[in-house]
PyMOL Python script that loads the backbone (N, CA, C, O; Angstrom):
from pymol import cmd

cmd.read_pdbstr("""\
ATOM      1  N   MET A   1       0.384  12.520  -9.815  1.00  0.00           N
ATOM      2  CA  MET A   1      -0.887  12.833  -8.647  1.00  0.00           C
ATOM      3  C   MET A   1      -1.201  11.489  -8.483  1.00  0.00           C
ATOM      4  O   MET A   1      -0.736  10.718  -9.323  1.00  0.00           O
ATOM      5  N   GLU A   2      -1.876  11.045  -7.603  1.00  0.00           N
ATOM      6  CA  GLU A   2      -1.614   9.363  -6.871  1.00  0.00           C
ATOM      7  C   GLU A   2      -2.199   9.322  -6.041  1.00  0.00           C
ATOM      8  O   GLU A   2      -1.827   9.246  -4.870  1.00  0.00           O
ATOM      9  N   THR A   3      -3.865   9.388  -6.696  1.00  0.00           N
ATOM     10  CA  THR A   3      -5.271   9.551  -5.212  1.00  0.00           C
ATOM     11  C   THR A   3      -5.674   8.186  -4.305  1.00  0.00           C
ATOM     12  O   THR A   3      -6.226   7.172  -4.733  1.00  0.00           O
ATOM     13  N   ILE A   4      -5.374   8.373  -3.367  1.00  0.00           N
ATOM     14  CA  ILE A   4      -4.999   7.099  -2.227  1.00  0.00           C
ATOM     15  C   ILE A   4      -6.550   7.171  -1.184  1.00  0.00           C
ATOM     16  O   ILE A   4      -6.970   7.830  -0.232  1.00  0.00           O
ATOM     17  N   SER A   5      -7.051   5.960  -2.141  1.00  0.00           N
ATOM     18  CA  SER A   5      -8.596   5.941  -1.822  1.00  0.00           C
ATOM     19  C   SER A   5      -9.455   4.803  -0.140  1.00  0.00           C
ATOM     20  O   SER A   5     -10.516   4.716   0.480  1.00  0.00           O
ATOM     21  N   SER A   6      -7.536   3.973  -0.169  1.00  0.00           N
ATOM     22  CA  SER A   6      -7.820   3.938   1.070  1.00  0.00           C
ATOM     23  C   SER A   6      -6.451   3.582   1.688  1.00  0.00           C
ATOM     24  O   SER A   6      -5.366   3.723   1.125  1.00  0.00           O
ATOM     25  N   SER A   7      -6.681   3.057   3.040  1.00  0.00           N
ATOM     26  CA  SER A   7      -5.436   3.061   3.469  1.00  0.00           C
ATOM     27  C   SER A   7      -5.730   1.868   4.934  1.00  0.00           C
ATOM     28  O   SER A   7      -6.736   1.416   5.482  1.00  0.00           O
ATOM     29  N   GLU A   8      -4.235   1.719   5.128  1.00  0.00           N
ATOM     30  CA  GLU A   8      -4.172   0.645   6.296  1.00  0.00           C
ATOM     31  C   GLU A   8      -4.251   1.292   8.046  1.00  0.00           C
ATOM     32  O   GLU A   8      -4.312   0.618   9.074  1.00  0.00           O
ATOM     33  N   ASN A   9      -4.223   2.899   7.900  1.00  0.00           N
ATOM     34  CA  ASN A   9      -4.378   3.767   8.999  1.00  0.00           C
ATOM     35  C   ASN A   9      -5.851   3.649   9.114  1.00  0.00           C
ATOM     36  O   ASN A   9      -6.498   3.683   8.068  1.00  0.00           O
ATOM     37  N   PRO A  10      -6.667   3.471  10.612  1.00  0.00           N
ATOM     38  CA  PRO A  10      -8.116   3.739   9.853  1.00  0.00           C
ATOM     39  C   PRO A  10      -8.417   4.771  10.689  1.00  0.00           C
ATOM     40  O   PRO A  10      -9.437   4.827  11.377  1.00  0.00           O
ATOM     41  N   ASN A  11      -6.979   6.135  10.615  1.00  0.00           N
ATOM     42  CA  ASN A  11      -7.199   7.404  11.179  1.00  0.00           C
ATOM     43  C   ASN A  11      -7.827   8.345  10.043  1.00  0.00           C
ATOM     44  O   ASN A  11      -8.534   9.353  10.042  1.00  0.00           O
ATOM     45  N   ILE A  12      -7.026   7.253   8.750  1.00  0.00           N
ATOM     46  CA  ILE A  12      -7.280   7.761   6.976  1.00  0.00           C
ATOM     47  C   ILE A  12      -8.637   7.550   6.511  1.00  0.00           C
ATOM     48  O   ILE A  12      -9.287   6.506   6.458  1.00  0.00           O
ATOM     49  N   ASP A  13      -9.009   8.993   6.112  1.00  0.00           N
ATOM     50  CA  ASP A  13     -10.070   8.116   5.200  1.00  0.00           C
ATOM     51  C   ASP A  13     -10.149   8.437   3.882  1.00  0.00           C
ATOM     52  O   ASP A  13     -11.086   7.931   3.264  1.00  0.00           O
ATOM     53  N   ASN A  14      -9.132   9.408   3.085  1.00  0.00           N
ATOM     54  CA  ASN A  14      -8.938   9.159   1.633  1.00  0.00           C
ATOM     55  C   ASN A  14      -7.351  10.861   1.351  1.00  0.00           C
ATOM     56  O   ASN A  14      -7.151  11.965   1.858  1.00  0.00           O
ATOM     57  N   GLY A  15      -6.870  10.225   0.562  1.00  0.00           N
ATOM     58  CA  GLY A  15      -5.755  10.925   0.308  1.00  0.00           C
ATOM     59  C   GLY A  15      -5.254  11.566  -1.228  1.00  0.00           C
ATOM     60  O   GLY A  15      -6.020  11.018  -2.021  1.00  0.00           O
ATOM     61  N   VAL A  16      -4.823  11.987  -1.593  1.00  0.00           N
ATOM     62  CA  VAL A  16      -3.928  12.337  -2.834  1.00  0.00           C
ATOM     63  C   VAL A  16      -2.510  13.103  -2.459  1.00  0.00           C
ATOM     64  O   VAL A  16      -2.217  13.991  -1.658  1.00  0.00           O
ATOM     65  N   LYS A  17      -1.671  12.218  -3.565  1.00  0.00           N
ATOM     66  CA  LYS A  17       0.037  12.302  -3.125  1.00  0.00           C
ATOM     67  C   LYS A  17       0.493  13.433  -4.711  1.00  0.00           C
ATOM     68  O   LYS A  17       0.064  13.371  -5.862  1.00  0.00           O
ATOM     69  N   TYR A  18       1.474  14.335  -4.093  1.00  0.00           N
ATOM     70  CA  TYR A  18       1.338  15.278  -5.435  1.00  0.00           C
ATOM     71  C   TYR A  18       3.248  15.234  -5.491  1.00  0.00           C
ATOM     72  O   TYR A  18       3.957  15.404  -4.499  1.00  0.00           O
ATOM     73  N   GLU A  19       3.700  14.993  -6.760  1.00  0.00           N
ATOM     74  CA  GLU A  19       5.300  14.940  -7.073  1.00  0.00           C
ATOM     75  C   GLU A  19       5.457  16.396  -6.929  1.00  0.00           C
ATOM     76  O   GLU A  19       4.436  16.999  -7.260  1.00  0.00           O
ATOM     77  N   VAL A  20       6.468  17.175  -6.518  1.00  0.00           N
ATOM     78  CA  VAL A  20       7.071  18.223  -6.130  1.00  0.00           C
ATOM     79  C   VAL A  20       8.140  18.168  -5.703  1.00  0.00           C
ATOM     80  O   VAL A  20       8.705  17.969  -4.627  1.00  0.00           O
ATOM     81  N   LYS A  21       8.511  18.514  -7.375  1.00  0.00           N
ATOM     82  CA  LYS A  21       9.953  18.679  -7.197  1.00  0.00           C
ATOM     83  C   LYS A  21      11.189  19.487  -6.517  1.00  0.00           C
ATOM     84  O   LYS A  21      11.277  20.680  -6.809  1.00  0.00           O
ATOM     85  N   GLY A  22      12.174  18.916  -5.611  1.00  0.00           N
ATOM     86  CA  GLY A  22      12.784  20.189  -4.433  1.00  0.00           C
ATOM     87  C   GLY A  22      12.127  20.514  -3.390  1.00  0.00           C
ATOM     88  O   GLY A  22      12.541  21.319  -2.555  1.00  0.00           O
ATOM     89  N   ILE A  23      10.853  19.819  -3.327  1.00  0.00           N
ATOM     90  CA  ILE A  23      10.642  20.147  -1.800  1.00  0.00           C
ATOM     91  C   ILE A  23      10.600  19.521  -0.796  1.00  0.00           C
ATOM     92  O   ILE A  23      10.511  18.317  -1.032  1.00  0.00           O
ATOM     93  N   GLY A  24      10.626  19.820   0.465  1.00  0.00           N
ATOM     94  CA  GLY A  24      10.962  18.786   1.626  1.00  0.00           C
ATOM     95  C   GLY A  24      12.702  18.498   2.159  1.00  0.00           C
ATOM     96  O   GLY A  24      13.037  17.894   3.178  1.00  0.00           O
ATOM     97  N   GLY A  25      13.626  19.136   1.119  1.00  0.00           N
ATOM     98  CA  GLY A  25      14.890  18.905   1.418  1.00  0.00           C
ATOM     99  C   GLY A  25      15.010  17.118   1.259  1.00  0.00           C
ATOM    100  O   GLY A  25      14.145  16.440   0.705  1.00  0.00           O
ATOM    101  N   GLU A  26      16.274  16.567   1.876  1.00  0.00           N
ATOM    102  CA  GLU A  26      16.418  15.113   2.448  1.00  0.00           C
ATOM    103  C   GLU A  26      15.796  15.106   3.598  1.00  0.00           C
ATOM    104  O   GLU A  26      15.703  15.702   4.672  1.00  0.00           O
ATOM    105  N   GLN A  27      15.518  14.476   3.167  1.00  0.00           N
ATOM    106  CA  GLN A  27      14.424  13.261   4.394  1.00  0.00           C
ATOM    107  C   GLN A  27      12.991  14.033   4.685  1.00  0.00           C
ATOM    108  O   GLN A  27      12.357  13.577   5.637  1.00  0.00           O
ATOM    109  N   GLY A  28      12.560  14.854   4.162  1.00  0.00           N
ATOM    110  CA  GLY A  28      11.603  15.984   3.810  1.00  0.00           C
ATOM    111  C   GLY A  28      11.024  16.403   5.121  1.00  0.00           C
ATOM    112  O   GLY A  28       9.855  16.355   5.505  1.00  0.00           O
ATOM    113  N   LEU A  29      12.442  16.957   5.909  1.00  0.00           N
ATOM    114  CA  LEU A  29      12.533  17.657   7.124  1.00  0.00           C
ATOM    115  C   LEU A  29      12.861  19.411   7.090  1.00  0.00           C
ATOM    116  O   LEU A  29      12.895  20.164   8.063  1.00  0.00           O
ATOM    117  N   SER A  30      13.102  19.789   5.489  1.00  0.00           N
ATOM    118  CA  SER A  30      12.851  21.042   5.220  1.00  0.00           C
ATOM    119  C   SER A  30      11.413  21.591   4.849  1.00  0.00           C
ATOM    120  O   SER A  30      10.768  21.234   3.863  1.00  0.00           O
ATOM    121  N   THR A  31      10.880  22.829   6.119  1.00  0.00           N
ATOM    122  CA  THR A  31       9.217  22.995   6.269  1.00  0.00           C
ATOM    123  C   THR A  31       9.306  23.711   4.732  1.00  0.00           C
ATOM    124  O   THR A  31      10.231  24.377   4.269  1.00  0.00           O
ATOM    125  N   PRO A  32       8.158  23.379   4.177  1.00  0.00           N
ATOM    126  CA  PRO A  32       7.769  24.351   3.312  1.00  0.00           C
ATOM    127  C   PRO A  32       6.832  25.901   3.267  1.00  0.00           C
ATOM    128  O   PRO A  32       5.871  26.251   2.581  1.00  0.00           O
ATOM    129  N   GLU A  33       7.501  26.479   4.168  1.00  0.00           N
ATOM    130  CA  GLU A  33       6.829  27.523   4.505  1.00  0.00           C
ATOM    131  C   GLU A  33       5.321  27.887   3.652  1.00  0.00           C
ATOM    132  O   GLU A  33       4.141  27.804   3.991  1.00  0.00           O
ATOM    133  N   ARG A  34       5.957  28.288   2.492  1.00  0.00           N
ATOM    134  CA  ARG A  34       4.786  28.733   1.349  1.00  0.00           C
ATOM    135  C   ARG A  34       3.548  28.043   1.426  1.00  0.00           C
ATOM    136  O   ARG A  34       2.482  28.630   1.242  1.00  0.00           O
ATOM    137  N   TYR A  35       3.646  26.463   1.767  1.00  0.00           N
ATOM    138  CA  TYR A  35       2.727  26.082   1.401  1.00  0.00           C
ATOM    139  C   TYR A  35       1.542  25.670   2.698  1.00  0.00           C
ATOM    140  O   TYR A  35       0.356  25.340   2.720  1.00  0.00           O
ATOM    141  N   ILE A  36       2.717  25.925   3.801  1.00  0.00           N
ATOM    142  CA  ILE A  36       1.860  25.970   5.708  1.00  0.00           C
ATOM    143  C   ILE A  36       0.989  27.488   5.393  1.00  0.00           C
ATOM    144  O   ILE A  36      -0.064  27.734   5.980  1.00  0.00           O
ATOM    145  N   GLN A  37       1.612  28.445   4.375  1.00  0.00           N
ATOM    146  CA  GLN A  37       1.402  29.624   4.449  1.00  0.00           C
ATOM    147  C   GLN A  37      -0.168  29.444   3.862  1.00  0.00           C
ATOM    148  O   GLN A  37      -1.228  29.501   4.487  1.00  0.00           O
ATOM    149  N   GLU A  38       0.040  29.241   2.636  1.00  0.00           N
ATOM    150  CA  GLU A  38      -1.200  29.160   1.916  1.00  0.00           C
ATOM    151  C   GLU A  38      -2.216  28.320   2.380  1.00  0.00           C
ATOM    152  O   GLU A  38      -3.264  28.916   2.131  1.00  0.00           O
ATOM    153  N   ILE A  39      -2.541  26.937   3.084  1.00  0.00           N
ATOM    154  CA  ILE A  39      -3.323  26.870   3.992  1.00  0.00           C
ATOM    155  C   ILE A  39      -3.939  27.066   5.005  1.00  0.00           C
ATOM    156  O   ILE A  39      -5.074  26.690   5.297  1.00  0.00           O
ATOM    157  N   GLN A  40      -3.014  27.829   5.743  1.00  0.00           N
ATOM    158  CA  GLN A  40      -3.799  28.589   6.693  1.00  0.00           C
ATOM    159  C   GLN A  40      -3.996  29.902   6.703  1.00  0.00           C
ATOM    160  O   GLN A  40      -4.364  30.577   7.665  1.00  0.00           O
ATOM    161  N   ASP A  41      -3.662  30.388   5.243  1.00  0.00           N
ATOM    162  CA  ASP A  41      -4.881  31.235   4.447  1.00  0.00           C
ATOM    163  C   ASP A  41      -6.460  31.443   4.047  1.00  0.00           C
ATOM    164  O   ASP A  41      -7.284  32.353   3.954  1.00  0.00           O
ATOM    165  N   SER A  42      -6.354  29.953   3.859  1.00  0.00           N
ATOM    166  CA  SER A  42      -7.299  29.265   3.239  1.00  0.00           C
ATOM    167  C   SER A  42      -8.434  28.705   4.480  1.00  0.00           C
ATOM    168  O   SER A  42      -9.286  27.817   4.484  1.00  0.00           O
ATOM    169  N   GLY A  43      -8.022  29.591   5.378  1.00  0.00           N
ATOM    170  CA  GLY A  43      -9.082  28.956   6.967  1.00  0.00           C
ATOM    171  C   GLY A  43      -8.537  28.276   7.747  1.00  0.00           C
ATOM    172  O   GLY A  43      -8.868  28.461   8.918  1.00  0.00           O
ATOM    173  N   TRP A  44      -7.465  27.191   7.461  1.00  0.00           N
ATOM    174  CA  TRP A  44      -7.227  26.000   8.009  1.00  0.00           C
ATOM    175  C   TRP A  44      -6.278  26.459   9.418  1.00  0.00           C
ATOM    176  O   TRP A  44      -5.188  26.928   9.092  1.00  0.00           O
ATOM    177  N   THR A  45      -6.475  26.408  10.625  1.00  0.00           N
ATOM    178  CA  THR A  45      -5.873  25.927  11.942  1.00  0.00           C
ATOM    179  C   THR A  45      -4.561  25.191  11.872  1.00  0.00           C
ATOM    180  O   THR A  45      -4.686  24.007  11.558  1.00  0.00           O
ATOM    181  N   GLU A  46      -3.061  25.703  12.139  1.00  0.00           N
ATOM    182  CA  GLU A  46      -2.014  23.926  11.947  1.00  0.00           C
ATOM    183  C   GLU A  46      -2.711  24.105  13.808  1.00  0.00           C
ATOM    184  O   GLU A  46      -3.252  24.954  14.516  1.00  0.00           O
ATOM    185  N   LEU A  47      -2.240  22.702  13.879  1.00  0.00           N
ATOM    186  CA  LEU A  47      -3.315  21.871  15.330  1.00  0.00           C
ATOM    187  C   LEU A  47      -1.058  21.695  15.534  1.00  0.00           C
ATOM    188  O   LEU A  47      -0.444  21.084  14.659  1.00  0.00           O
ATOM    189  N   LYS A  48      -0.394  22.250  16.595  1.00  0.00           N
ATOM    190  CA  LYS A  48       1.124  23.009  16.316  1.00  0.00           C
ATOM    191  C   LYS A  48       1.364  21.462  16.963  1.00  0.00           C
ATOM    192  O   LYS A  48       2.154  20.692  16.417  1.00  0.00           O
ATOM    193  N   ASP A  49       0.352  20.948  18.591  1.00  0.00           N
ATOM    194  CA  ASP A  49       0.960  20.006  19.333  1.00  0.00           C
ATOM    195  C   ASP A  49       0.944  18.762  18.710  1.00  0.00           C
ATOM    196  O   ASP A  49       1.406  17.805  19.332  1.00  0.00           O
ATOM    197  N   ASN A  50       0.360  18.560  17.262  1.00  0.00           N
ATOM    198  CA  ASN A  50      -0.555  17.376  16.839  1.00  0.00           C
ATOM    199  C   ASN A  50       1.186  17.432  15.663  1.00  0.00           C
ATOM    200  O   ASN A  50       1.249  16.467  14.902  1.00  0.00           O
ATOM    201  N   ARG A  51       1.962  18.077  15.598  1.00  0.00           N
ATOM    202  CA  ARG A  51       3.286  17.872  13.789  1.00  0.00           C
ATOM    203  C   ARG A  51       3.550  16.278  15.112  1.00  0.00           C
ATOM    204  O   ARG A  51       3.284  15.928  16.261  1.00  0.00           O
ATOM    205  N   LEU A  52       4.128  15.898  14.062  1.00  0.00           N
ATOM    206  CA  LEU A  52       5.355  14.637  13.805  1.00  0.00           C
ATOM    207  C   LEU A  52       5.969  14.850  13.134  1.00  0.00           C
ATOM    208  O   LEU A  52       5.889  14.491  11.959  1.00  0.00           O
ATOM    209  N   GLY A  53       7.076  15.720  13.771  1.00  0.00           N
ATOM    210  CA  GLY A  53       8.148  15.737  12.381  1.00  0.00           C
ATOM    211  C   GLY A  53       7.970  16.184  10.448  1.00  0.00           C
ATOM    212  O   GLY A  53       8.248  17.238   9.877  1.00  0.00           O
ATOM    213  N   HIS A  54       7.743  15.660  10.224  1.00  0.00           N
ATOM    214  CA  HIS A  54       7.441  16.141   8.685  1.00  0.00           C
ATOM    215  C   HIS A  54       6.062  15.683   8.390  1.00  0.00           C
ATOM    216  O   HIS A  54       5.717  15.402   7.242  1.00  0.00           O
ATOM    217  N   VAL A  55       5.027  15.580   9.723  1.00  0.00           N
ATOM    218  CA  VAL A  55       3.695  15.583   9.142  1.00  0.00           C
ATOM    219  C   VAL A  55       2.949  16.595   9.447  1.00  0.00           C
ATOM    220  O   VAL A  55       3.496  17.050  10.452  1.00  0.00           O
ATOM    221  N   TYR A  56       2.069  17.220   9.222  1.00  0.00           N
ATOM    222  CA  TYR A  56       1.241  18.894   9.668  1.00  0.00           C
ATOM    223  C   TYR A  56       0.043  18.794  10.212  1.00  0.00           C
ATOM    224  O   TYR A  56       0.068  18.036   9.242  1.00  0.00           O
ATOM    225  N   PHE A  57      -0.679  18.772  10.587  1.00  0.00           N
ATOM    226  CA  PHE A  57      -2.381  18.717  11.535  1.00  0.00           C
ATOM    227  C   PHE A  57      -2.572  19.463  10.720  1.00  0.00           C
ATOM    228  O   PHE A  57      -1.686  19.596   9.876  1.00  0.00           O
ATOM    229  N   PHE A  58      -3.664  20.183  10.623  1.00  0.00           N
ATOM    230  CA  PHE A  58      -4.791  21.569   9.962  1.00  0.00           C
ATOM    231  C   PHE A  58      -6.051  21.066  10.618  1.00  0.00           C
ATOM    232  O   PHE A  58      -6.323  19.902  10.325  1.00  0.00           O
ATOM    233  N   LYS A  59      -6.995  21.757  11.549  1.00  0.00           N
ATOM    234  CA  LYS A  59      -8.079  21.816  11.503  1.00  0.00           C
ATOM    235  C   LYS A  59      -9.058  22.914  10.907  1.00  0.00           C
ATOM    236  O   LYS A  59      -8.528  24.014  11.061  1.00  0.00           O
ATOM    237  N   LYS A  60     -10.344  23.021  10.257  1.00  0.00           N
ATOM    238  CA  LYS A  60     -11.148  23.850   9.806  1.00  0.00           C
ATOM    239  C   LYS A  60     -13.231  22.985   9.790  1.00  0.00           C
ATOM    240  O   LYS A  60     -13.955  22.059   9.426  1.00  0.00           O
ATOM    241  N   GLU A  61     -13.141  24.033  10.369  1.00  0.00           N
ATOM    242  CA  GLU A  61     -14.498  23.739  11.706  1.00  0.00           C
ATOM    243  C   GLU A  61     -14.028  22.021  11.989  1.00  0.00           C
ATOM    244  O   GLU A  61     -13.094  21.630  12.689  1.00  0.00           O
ATOM    245  N   ASP A  62     -15.063  21.146  11.153  1.00  0.00           N
ATOM    246  CA  ASP A  62     -14.978  19.367  11.751  1.00  0.00           C
ATOM    247  C   ASP A  62     -14.279  18.546  11.275  1.00  0.00           C
ATOM    248  O   ASP A  62     -14.309  17.390  11.696  1.00  0.00           O
ATOM    249  N   THR A  63     -13.389  18.964  10.176  1.00  0.00           N
ATOM    250  CA  THR A  63     -12.451  18.767   8.810  1.00  0.00           C
ATOM    251  C   THR A  63     -10.788  18.704   9.518  1.00  0.00           C
ATOM    252  O   THR A  63     -10.297  19.830   9.598  1.00  0.00           O
ATOM    253  N   VAL A  64      -9.921  17.624  10.006  1.00  0.00           N
ATOM    254  CA  VAL A  64      -8.518  17.899  10.156  1.00  0.00           C
ATOM    255  C   VAL A  64      -8.344  17.074   8.752  1.00  0.00           C
ATOM    256  O   VAL A  64      -9.071  16.306   8.123  1.00  0.00           O
ATOM    257  N   ILE A  65      -7.042  17.601   8.568  1.00  0.00           N
ATOM    258  CA  ILE A  65      -6.368  17.187   7.400  1.00  0.00           C
ATOM    259  C   ILE A  65      -4.470  16.814   8.078  1.00  0.00           C
ATOM    260  O   ILE A  65      -4.098  17.135   9.207  1.00  0.00           O
ATOM    261  N   SER A  66      -3.832  16.302   7.324  1.00  0.00           N
ATOM    262  CA  SER A  66      -2.394  16.054   7.174  1.00  0.00           C
ATOM    263  C   SER A  66      -1.488  15.769   6.430  1.00  0.00           C
ATOM    264  O   SER A  66      -1.359  14.664   5.904  1.00  0.00           O
ATOM    265  N   LEU A  67      -0.792  16.652   6.292  1.00  0.00           N
ATOM    266  CA  LEU A  67      -0.117  17.235   5.370  1.00  0.00           C
ATOM    267  C   LEU A  67       1.341  16.504   5.495  1.00  0.00           C
ATOM    268  O   LEU A  67       2.066  16.866   6.422  1.00  0.00           O
ATOM    269  N   GLU A  68       1.815  15.451   4.563  1.00  0.00           N
ATOM    270  CA  GLU A  68       2.882  14.710   4.871  1.00  0.00           C
ATOM    271  C   GLU A  68       3.846  15.106   3.637  1.00  0.00           C
ATOM    272  O   GLU A  68       3.672  14.942   2.429  1.00  0.00           O
ATOM    273  N   ILE A  69       5.060  15.757   4.437  1.00  0.00           N
ATOM    274  CA  ILE A  69       6.013  16.198   3.404  1.00  0.00           C
ATOM    275  C   ILE A  69       7.690  15.186   3.045  1.00  0.00           C
ATOM    276  O   ILE A  69       8.510  15.029   3.950  1.00  0.00           O
ATOM    277  N   ARG A  70       7.846  14.800   2.080  1.00  0.00           N
ATOM    278  CA  ARG A  70       8.925  13.920   1.628  1.00  0.00           C
ATOM    279  C   ARG A  70       9.488  14.768   0.687  1.00  0.00           C
ATOM    280  O   ARG A  70       8.982  15.713   0.082  1.00  0.00           O
ATOM    281  N   GLN A  71      11.038  14.119   0.633  1.00  0.00           N
ATOM    282  CA  GLN A  71      11.143  14.978  -0.522  1.00  0.00           C
ATOM    283  C   GLN A  71      10.747  14.641  -2.089  1.00  0.00           C
ATOM    284  O   GLN A  71      10.748  13.612  -2.765  1.00  0.00           O
ATOM    285  N   ASP A  72      10.399  16.062  -2.335  1.00  0.00           N
ATOM    286  CA  ASP A  72      10.394  15.249  -3.645  1.00  0.00           C
ATOM    287  C   ASP A  72       8.604  15.262  -3.751  1.00  0.00           C
ATOM    288  O   ASP A  72       7.926  15.307  -4.778  1.00  0.00           O
ATOM    289  N   SER A  73       8.183  15.211  -2.442  1.00  0.00           N
ATOM    290  CA  SER A  73       6.386  14.552  -2.310  1.00  0.00           C
ATOM    291  C   SER A  73       5.275  15.218  -1.781  1.00  0.00           C
ATOM    292  O   SER A  73       5.965  16.029  -1.164  1.00  0.00           O
ATOM    293  N   ILE A  74       4.050  15.579  -1.487  1.00  0.00           N
ATOM    294  CA  ILE A  74       3.301  15.912  -0.385  1.00  0.00           C
ATOM    295  C   ILE A  74       1.797  14.858  -0.619  1.00  0.00           C
ATOM    296  O   ILE A  74       1.016  14.702  -1.557  1.00  0.00           O
ATOM    297  N   THR A  75       1.912  14.294   0.742  1.00  0.00           N
ATOM    298  CA  THR A  75       0.917  13.894   0.904  1.00  0.00           C
ATOM    299  C   THR A  75      -0.488  14.559   1.553  1.00  0.00           C
ATOM    300  O   THR A  75      -0.691  14.930   2.710  1.00  0.00           O
ATOM    301  N   LEU A  76      -1.354  14.573   0.425  1.00  0.00           N
ATOM    302  CA  LEU A  76      -2.674  15.933   1.769  1.00  0.00           C
ATOM    303  C   LEU A  76      -3.774  14.537   2.347  1.00  0.00           C
ATOM    304  O   LEU A  76      -4.355  13.966   1.424  1.00  0.00           O
ATOM    305  N   TYR A  77      -3.992  14.129   3.434  1.00  0.00           N
ATOM    306  CA  TYR A  77      -4.650  13.194   3.649  1.00  0.00           C
ATOM    307  C   TYR A  77      -6.135  13.776   4.681  1.00  0.00           C
ATOM    308  O   TYR A  77      -5.944  14.535   5.631  1.00  0.00           O
ATOM    309  N   GLU A  78      -7.008  13.475   4.451  1.00  0.00           N
ATOM    310  CA  GLU A  78      -8.599  13.493   5.394  1.00  0.00           C
ATOM    311  C   GLU A  78      -8.718  12.645   6.227  1.00  0.00           C
ATOM    312  O   GLU A  78      -8.895  11.452   5.981  1.00  0.00           O
ATOM    313  N   MET A  79      -8.627  13.204   7.456  1.00  0.00           N
ATOM    314  CA  MET A  79      -8.806  12.051   8.476  1.00  0.00           C
ATOM    315  C   MET A  79     -10.273  11.784   8.597  1.00  0.00           C
ATOM    316  O   MET A  79     -11.226  12.540   8.408  1.00  0.00           O
ATOM    317  N   THR A  80     -10.217  10.228   9.042  1.00  0.00           N
ATOM    318  CA  THR A  80     -11.551  10.983   9.413  1.00  0.00           C
ATOM    319  C   THR A  80     -11.828  11.249  10.721  1.00  0.00           C
ATOM    320  O   THR A  80     -11.014  11.819  11.448  1.00  0.00           O
ATOM    321  N   LYS A  81     -13.481  10.693  11.282  1.00  0.00           N
ATOM    322  CA  LYS A  81     -13.852  12.024  12.238  1.00  0.00           C
ATOM    323  C   LYS A  81     -13.756  11.464  13.178  1.00  0.00           C
ATOM    324  O   LYS A  81     -14.259  12.065  14.128  1.00  0.00           O
ATOM    325  N   ASP A  82     -13.272  10.420  13.439  1.00  0.00           N
ATOM    326  CA  ASP A  82     -13.042  10.065  14.713  1.00  0.00           C
ATOM    327  C   ASP A  82     -11.990   9.904  14.991  1.00  0.00           C
ATOM    328  O   ASP A  82     -11.805   9.279  16.035  1.00  0.00           O
ATOM    329  N   ALA A  83     -11.057  10.269  14.388  1.00  0.00           N
ATOM    330  CA  ALA A  83      -9.421  10.021  14.922  1.00  0.00           C
ATOM    331  C   ALA A  83      -8.803  10.671  15.768  1.00  0.00           C
ATOM    332  O   ALA A  83      -8.779  11.745  16.369  1.00  0.00           O
ATOM    333  N   ILE A  84      -8.084   9.287  15.591  1.00  0.00           N
ATOM    334  CA  ILE A  84      -6.319   9.605  16.797  1.00  0.00           C
ATOM    335  C   ILE A  84      -5.571  10.569  16.870  1.00  0.00           C
ATOM    336  O   ILE A  84      -4.842   9.879  17.582  1.00  0.00           O
ATOM    337  N   ILE A  85      -5.099  11.411  16.824  1.00  0.00           N
ATOM    338  CA  ILE A  85      -4.216  11.786  16.557  1.00  0.00           C
ATOM    339  C   ILE A  85      -2.940  12.336  17.219  1.00  0.00           C
ATOM    340  O   ILE A  85      -2.004  12.729  16.523  1.00  0.00           O
TER     341      ILE A  85
END
""", "prot")
cmd.dss("prot")
cmd.show_as("cartoon", "prot")
cmd.util.cbc("prot")
cmd.orient("prot")
């Protein structure tokens, strides 16, 4: 696990990166359906129109997060309140 407290991307407030062996497939293009379902079961709604390849966006109340899937890792970012996605 790696905490991300600053980013060059002005749309990202903070984040955390997890190493998860076997996730994402080659180039992160394999959708981890189990993780997506868990996020939705926790009350988050996927913003499907904003999906960018291996980056998924979810909203709950006024908070938006992004989930970046790479081969063997997941990075979760909390977006800034005025983020452009």
